[in-house]
C-alpha positions in Angstrom: 0.3 -0.1 0.1 1.2 3.6 -1.2 0.5 6.5 1.4 -0.5 9.4 0.3 1.6 12.5 1.2 -1.1 14.1 3.4 -1.5 10.4 4.9 2.2 10.3 5.9 2.2 13.7 7.6 -1.4 12.8 9.6 0.4 10.1 10.8 3.3 12.1 11.5 1.1 14.5 13.7 -1.0 11.3 15.5 2.7 10.4 16.5 4.0 14.0 17.7 0.7 13.7 19.7 2.0 10.7 21.3 5.1 12.0 22.5 3.3 15.6 23.3 5.1 17.9 20.8 2.1 19.1 19.2 -1.4 19.8 19.1 -4.2 19.6 17.7 -4.2 16.3 20.0 -6.5 14.0 19.1 -6.3 10.6 21.4 -9.0 7.8 20.9 -9.5 4.1 21.5 -11.1 1.4 19.7 -10.3 -1.2 21.6 -13.8 -1.9 22.9 -17.2 -0.9 21.0 -18.1 1.3 24.4 -14.9 3.3 24.8 -15.3 7.0 23.4 -12.5 9.0 22.2 -10.8 11.8 24.1 -10.2 14.6 22.5 -8.0 17.8 23.5 -7.0 20.7 21.5 -4.1 22.9 21.7 -3.7 25.9 19.4 -1.6 27.0 17.8 1.2 24.6 17.7 3.5 24.1 21.2 6.3 26.2 21.3 7.1 30.0 20.3 6.2 30.7 17.0 8.2 33.3 14.7 5.9 35.9 13.8 6.4 36.8 9.7 4.1 39.3 8.3 0.6 40.6 8.9 -1.7 42.4 6.2 -5.1 44.3 6.8 -8.3 44.2 4.4 -11.0 46.5 4.5 -14.7 45.1 4.3 -18.1 46.9 4.4 -20.1 44.3 3.2 -21.1 40.5 4.2 -18.4 38.4 3.2 -17.0 34.7 2.9 -13.8 33.1 3.5 -12.3 30.4 1.8 -9.2 28.2 2.9 -6.9 26.3 1.2 -4.0 24.9 3.6 -1.3 22.8 2.9 1.0 21.8 6.0 -0.3 24.5 8.1 -2.9 25.9 10.4 -5.5 28.4 10.3 -6.9 29.9 13.6 -10.1 32.4 13.1 -10.8 34.9 15.8 -12.7 37.9 16.2 -11.6 41.1 14.9 -11.6 44.9 17.5 -12.8 46.8 14.4 -15.9 46.4 12.7 -14.9 46.8 9.2 -11.4 45.5 9.1 -9.8 41.8 8.7 -6.4 41.1 10.1 -4.1 38.4 9.2 -1.0 37.4 11.2 1.3 35.1 9.7 3.9 32.8 11.5 6.5 30.3 10.3 5.6 26.7 10.5 7.4 24.9 13.4 10.5 23.6 12.5 9.9 20.0 13.8 7.4 19.8 11.1 9.6 21.1 8.5 11.9 18.1 8.8 9.1 15.9 7.6 7.7 17.9 4.2 10.7 17.4 2.6 13.2 20.0 0.3 10.5 20.9 -2.3 8.1 22.8 0.3 10.8 24.0 2.6 11.9 26.1 -0.6 8.5 26.9 -1.9 6.7 27.5 1.3 4.2 30.6 0.4 1.0 32.4 1.4 -1.5 34.3 -0.7 -4.1 36.2 0.6 -6.9 38.0 -2.0 -10.3 39.6 -1.5 -12.6 40.0 -4.1 -16.5 39.8 -5.0 -16.9 39.6 -1.0 -14.8 36.5 -0.6 -11.5 36.4 1.2 -9.5 33.7 0.0 -6.2 32.2 2.2 -4.0 30.3 0.5 -1.4 28.9 2.8 1.5 26.3 2.7 3.6 25.4 5.7 2.8 28.5 7.5 0.1 29.2 10.5 -2.2 32.1 10.2 -4.4 34.2 12.7 -7.5 35.6 11.2 -9.1 38.2 12.9 -12.4 39.1 11.4 -15.6 41.3 11.6 -18.4 38.7 13.1 -21.3 40.9 12.1 -20.2 40.5 8.3 -19.2 37.0 8.2 -21.7 35.0 6.1 -19.9 31.6 5.1 -16.4 29.9 5.8 -15.4 27.1 4.1 -12.1 25.4 3.3 -9.6 22.1 2.9 -6.6 21.9 5.2 -4.0 19.1 4.4 -1.9 18.1 7.5 -2.7 20.7 9.9 -5.3 22.2 11.9 -8.1 24.3 12.0 -9.8 26.5 14.8 -12.5 28.9 14.9 -13.7 30.7 17.9 -16.1 33.4 17.2 -19.5 35.2 17.7 -21.5 33.0 14.9 -24.9 34.8 14.9 -23.9 36.1 11.4 -22.8 32.8 10.0 -25.1 30.9 7.7 -22.5 27.8 6.5 -19.3 26.5 7.9 -18.0 23.7 6.0 -14.6 22.3 7.2 -12.3 19.2 5.3 -9.2 18.3 6.8 -7.1 16.0 5.8 -4.6 14.3 8.7 -5.2 16.6 11.0 -7.7 18.4 13.5 -10.7 20.8 13.9 -11.7 22.6 17.0 -14.9 24.7 16.7 -16.3 27.5 19.5 -19.2 28.9 18.2 -22.0 31.4 19.9 -25.2 32.7 19.0 -25.7 30.4 16.2 -29.0 30.5 14.1 -30.4 28.4 11.4 -27.1 27.6 10.0 -25.0 24.6 8.6 -22.0 23.4 10.4 -20.2 20.8 8.0 -17.3 19.0 9.6 -15.2 16.2 7.2 -12.2 14.5 8.9 -10.0 12.0 7.2 -7.2 11.0 9.7 -7.6 13.1 12.5 -10.7 14.3 15.0 -12.6 17.3 15.6 -14.1 19.2 19.0 -16.7 21.8 19.6 -18.9 23.9 21.4 -21.7 25.4 19.7 -24.1 27.6 21.2 -27.5 28.4 19.4 -29.4 31.8 19.8 -32.9 32.5 18.8 -33.9 31.5 15.6 -36.9 30.1 13.5 -36.5 27.3 11.1 -34.2 24.0 11.2 -30.1 24.2 12.4 -27.9 21.2 10.9 -24.7 19.6 12.2 -23.3 17.3 9.8 -20.1 15.0 10.8 -18.1 13.0 8.7 -14.9 11.5 10.2 -12.8 8.3 8.7 -10.3 7.2 11.0 -10.7 9.4 14.1 -13.1 10.6 16.1 -14.0 13.3 18.5 -16.7 15.2 21.1 -19.0 18.3 20.9 -21.0 19.9 23.2 -24.0 21.9 21.9 -26.4 24.0 23.5 -29.9 24.9 22.0 -32.5 25.8 24.2 -36.0 25.2 23.6 -35.1 23.2 20.1 -36.8 19.8 19.1 -33.8 17.8 18.0 -33.3 14.9 15.8 -30.0 13.0 15.8 -28.8 10.2 12.7 -25.9 8.5 13.8 -24.2 5.9 12.1 -20.9 4.3 12.9 -18.3 1.6 11.7 -15.4 0.1 13.9 -15.3 1.9 17.3 -17.9 3.4 20.1 -20.1 6.3 20.4 -22.8 8.1 22.7 -25.1 10.7 22.6 -26.5 12.3 25.4 -29.5 15.2 25.9 -29.7 17.2 28.8 -27.2 14.6 30.6 -29.3 11.2 29.5 -27.9 9.1 27.4 -30.1 8.7 24.4 -28.2 6.8 22.0 -25.3 4.3 22.1 -23.3 2.9 19.2 -20.9 0.1 19.3 -19.3 -2.7 17.3 -18.9 -3.4 13.5 -21.4 -1.6 12.1 -24.4 0.2 13.6 -26.9 2.7 12.8 -29.4 4.6 15.1 -32.2 7.5 15.0 -33.3 9.3 17.7 -36.4 12.2 17.4 -37.7 14.7 20.1 -41.6 14.3 20.2 -42.9 17.0 18.4 -40.1 17.6 16.1 -41.7 17.7 12.7 -44.4 20.7 13.9 -41.6 22.4 15.7 -40.6 26.2 14.6 -37.2 25.6 16.5 -35.2 22.9 15.1 -31.6 21.0 15.3 -30.9 18.1 12.7 -27.4 16.2 13.9 -26.3 13.8 11.1 -22.9 12.0 12.5 -21.3 9.5 10.8 -17.8 8.1 11.7 -15.7 5.0 10.4 -12.7 3.9 12.5 -13.2 5.8 15.5 -15.9 7.3 17.9 -17.7 10.6 19.1 -19.2 12.0 22.1 -22.2 14.1 21.4 -23.4 16.1 24.4 -26.9 18.2 24.0 -28.4 20.9 26.6 -31.6 22.0 25.9 
């Protein structure tokens, strides 16, 4: 079997996690079907980062962010200014430069651009912190290969957050969400999240797909009716609502559904779909 580059670096990331050298940290066990993964994230990478440069962009209308990150990491935070995006760029830790080969060492790069109300971030072998005006951000999407993604913002204006990570991890801390769509796709890594919802009418959706990993998410959505579709292949997982376990999955392959009474006619809904292969998840919902 021939491993792809992102799979190799993903293995390096996980190996480094075991040694305590780097984060995101994703540790999970599949020895027993009832075991749940433990997920812990620290971002950015452990150790002192070397600041390289920064750039600012003025915004006056709603915008979206599109990410393309290879062997690096992105952290999205709240800006202190209402109409400015600020990006801080840091050098990739030298530990990981050892594993990306001479070509990527020589050609490490970053490209930032803003047009048609879309902010494009193209990063290789760097870590970036992006400070955004949260009242104007509408959508966040992108792909992270061999690295990590973290967002910690007031998300009242967010309609879509859709992230794919290969060989790394995702950490979400989103507050005051409305009837938004949250998508997490992780291949060879894990996720961690705290999602809280404000008042809204309609259906909010969370869609999680993980292959070769796992994670944990805590959700607060007061007075919402909840539906959970959960599937697992080779691992163990649980879903709790208000501290009471409503779903437990384990074994080679299992699919289960939980539905609140009155879900179909409710004014405020939360639809959660989880599909994990070769790992596990733990979901806690308070409503």
